[in-house]
C-alpha positions as CSV (number, residue, x, y, z in Angstrom):
1,X,-39.7,-7.4,25.7
2,X,-39.2,-6.2,21.7
3,X,-35.6,-6.2,20.9
4,X,-33.8,-4.6,17.5
5,X,-32.0,-6.3,14.8
6,X,-29.1,-4.3,13.5
7,X,-27.7,-4.8,10.2
8,X,-24.4,-3.5,8.1
9,X,-21.8,-3.7,9.4
10,X,-19.0,-4.7,8.4
11,X,-15.5,-3.9,7.2
12,X,-14.0,-1.1,5.2
13,X,-10.4,0.7,4.8
14,X,-10.1,4.2,5.9
15,X,-12.1,6.4,3.7
16,X,-15.0,4.5,2.8
17,X,-18.5,4.2,3.9
18,X,-21.0,1.5,5.1
19,X,-24.9,1.9,5.8
20,X,-26.2,0.2,9.2
21,X,-29.7,-0.8,9.4
22,X,-32.5,-1.3,12.6
23,X,-35.3,-2.9,12.4
24,X,-37.4,-0.5,14.6
25,X,-40.4,-1.0,17.5
26,X,-43.5,0.1,16.1
27,X,-44.5,2.9,18.6
28,X,-48.1,3.5,18.9
29,X,-47.3,6.8,21.7
30,X,-46.6,10.2,20.2
31,X,-43.1,10.9,21.2
32,X,-40.0,8.7,20.8
33,X,-36.5,8.6,20.7
34,X,-34.3,6.4,18.1
35,X,-30.3,6.7,18.4
36,X,-27.1,4.6,17.3
37,X,-24.6,3.9,19.7
38,X,-20.7,2.7,20.2
39,X,-18.2,0.9,22.1
40,X,-14.7,0.6,20.9
41,X,-12.6,-2.3,22.5
42,X,-11.4,-1.2,26.1
43,X,-14.2,2.1,26.3
44,X,-17.3,2.5,27.4
45,X,-20.4,3.3,25.0
46,X,-20.8,6.3,23.8
47,X,-23.7,7.9,21.8
48,X,-23.5,9.0,17.7
49,X,-26.6,10.2,16.7
50,X,-30.4,10.2,17.9
51,X,-33.7,11.0,15.5
52,X,-37.1,11.9,17.4
53,X,-40.6,10.8,15.9
54,X,-40.7,14.4,14.1
55,X,-37.2,13.6,13.0
56,X,-35.4,16.1,14.9
57,X,-31.3,15.0,14.8
58,X,-28.7,15.5,17.1
59,X,-25.0,14.4,16.4
60,X,-22.3,13.9,18.8
61,X,-18.8,15.7,17.5
62,X,-17.4,12.4,16.0
63,X,-20.2,12.0,13.9
64,X,-21.1,15.2,12.5
65,X,-20.1,16.0,8.5
66,X,-19.9,12.5,8.3
67,X,-22.6,10.5,9.2
68,X,-26.9,10.7,8.8
69,X,-29.8,9.2,10.9
70,X,-33.2,8.7,9.6
71,X,-36.2,6.5,10.6
72,X,-38.5,5.5,7.8
73,X,-41.8,5.2,9.3
74,X,-43.4,2.9,6.9
75,X,-40.4,0.5,6.7
76,X,-40.0,1.0,10.7
77,X,-36.4,1.2,9.9
78,X,-33.6,3.2,11.6
79,X,-30.5,4.0,9.1
80,X,-27.3,5.1,10.1
81,X,-24.9,6.2,6.9
82,X,-21.6,6.5,7.8
83,X,-19.1,8.4,5.4
84,X,-15.6,9.2,5.4
85,X,-14.9,6.4,8.2
86,X,-11.5,6.7,10.5
87,X,-10.3,3.9,12.3
88,X,-11.0,5.4,15.3
89,X,-15.1,4.8,13.9
90,X,-14.1,1.1,14.8
91,X,-16.4,0.0,17.2
92,X,-19.7,-2.1,17.8
93,X,-23.0,-0.1,17.2
94,X,-25.9,-0.7,18.5
95,X,-29.4,0.7,18.2
96,X,-31.4,1.9,20.9
97,X,-35.4,2.7,21.4
98,X,-37.4,4.7,24.3
99,X,-40.6,6.4,25.0
100,X,-39.6,10.1,25.7
101,X,-40.9,13.2,25.9
102,X,-39.2,16.3,25.2
103,X,-35.8,16.7,23.5
104,X,-34.0,12.8,23.1
105,X,-31.5,12.0,25.8
106,X,-28.0,10.9,25.5
107,X,-28.3,9.4,29.1
108,X,-28.6,5.8,27.9
109,X,-31.1,4.3,30.4
110,X,-34.0,6.5,28.4
111,X,-33.9,3.8,25.6
112,X,-35.3,0.8,27.5
113,X,-35.2,-1.3,23.9
114,X,-31.3,-2.3,22.4
115,X,-30.1,-4.2,19.8
116,X,-27.3,-7.2,20.0
117,X,-24.9,-4.9,18.3
118,X,-23.4,-4.6,14.8
119,X,-19.0,-4.7,14.3
120,X,-17.9,-1.9,11.9
121,X,-14.4,-2.0,11.3
122,X,-12.0,0.7,9.7
123,X,-9.0,-0.3,8.6
124,X,-5.7,2.5,7.6
């Protein structure tokens, strides 16, 4: 199964920015979703942002107004621009993709391709 590959994680002070990238799959179907999830130490994995093949996006409340998800079809690259980072954003960030009809879900089993994760650490 084709896996995804994240890059761009690192350490930053609160208020700073990071840009995560994910080398995405090439889908030949007309409906697919791509997403970013994250998992903080001792917590479950949670959704951060979604985007579908039509460019429609959705954000979890902690990400609204600070994060931007985008997908470059020509480069097959998913990006998460994270601004005004907070210590509570510290987590392992994962990109995911799945063939989904309709509105992109937060339901993680809908995403069949996952990356290994990239660490983001925000210090106060």
